[in-house]
C-alpha positions, 0 to 999 in steps of 0.5 A: 499500499502506498501512503500520499502525505504533505509533511504536517498535513492531515495525513500525519495521522495515518502515517503515525498509524503506520508507524504505531501497528508497524504495518508496511507502507510506501510513503509518496509526498504531495506537493499541494500547491502543484498537486504534483507527486513526489515522483511527478505524478499528477495527484489529481488521478490519484485523487479527485479531490486534490487532499491528502491523505490518500492511501493507495491499495490493490484495485481501491484507493481511500481517500478521507483520514478517519477512513483511513485509520480504521482501514489500517487499524484493522490491518493490524487489531493485536495493535489495540488502536481501534476497538473490535466491531461491533462494539460500543467501544468502536461506535464511540472511537467512530463518534469521536473520528467524526467529532474531530473531523467536522468540528475541529479538522474544519475548523481550520481552514481559514487559519491556513488561507489569507482569511481576513484577520477578525475571521481567523480571530472568530475562528480561533475562538471557536477551536478553542471552544471546541477545545475545551469540550476535548478537554472536559470528556480527558477527565479521569482519561489517560487518552480520548476513549479510555487508558489506551491509545487510538487512532482518534489519539493521532487525529487529535494530535494532528489538531493540537500540532497545528493548534501549536503552529498558529500559536493558538492560547490552549493555555486554559487547557491541562489535559490537553497539553500533558496529552499532546505530551503525551503522544509526543513521546511515543517513539514511533509517534517522534519517528513520523515526526522526523520521517516528515521533517516537522518539529515541534 
C-alpha cells in the first residue's frame, strides 16, 4: 500500500497509525500547490478531491482520513489502535473521529488561507471552544477513549500540532497539553515526525 502525504498535513495521522501498527507502506510526498507527487504523478489522478491523505491499495484508493485510519487499525487488530467492530467502544471511537473531522479539522481551514484577521480570530475562538469540550471529556482518562492510545488520539494530535503552529492559546486546557506531550513522547510518533521533517 502507498500513503500519499504532505508533511504536517492531516495525512500525519495515518502516517502515525502506520508506524504505531507496525505496517509496511510506501510513502509518496504530495505538493498541494502544484498537485504533483514527488515522483511526478498528477495527484488529481490519484485523488480527484485534490487533498491528502490518500491510501492506494490493490484496486482501490481510500481518500478520507477517518476511513483510512480505521482501515489501517483493522489490518493489525492486535495493535489495540481501534476496538473490535460491533462494540460500543468502536462506536465511541467513530464518534470521536467524526467530531474531530467536522468540528476541529474543518474549522482550521481559514487559518491556513488568506482570511482576514477578524475571521481568523473568530475561527480561533471557535476552535478553542471545541478544545474546551475535549478537555472536559479527558477528565480521568489517559487518552480520548480511556487508557489506550487509539487512532482518534493520532488524529487529535494533528489538530493540537496545528494549534501550536498557529499559536492558539490553549493555556486553559492542561489535560490537552498533557495529552499532546504524552503522544509526542511515543517513540513511533517521534519517528513519524522525523520522517516528515517536523519539529515540535
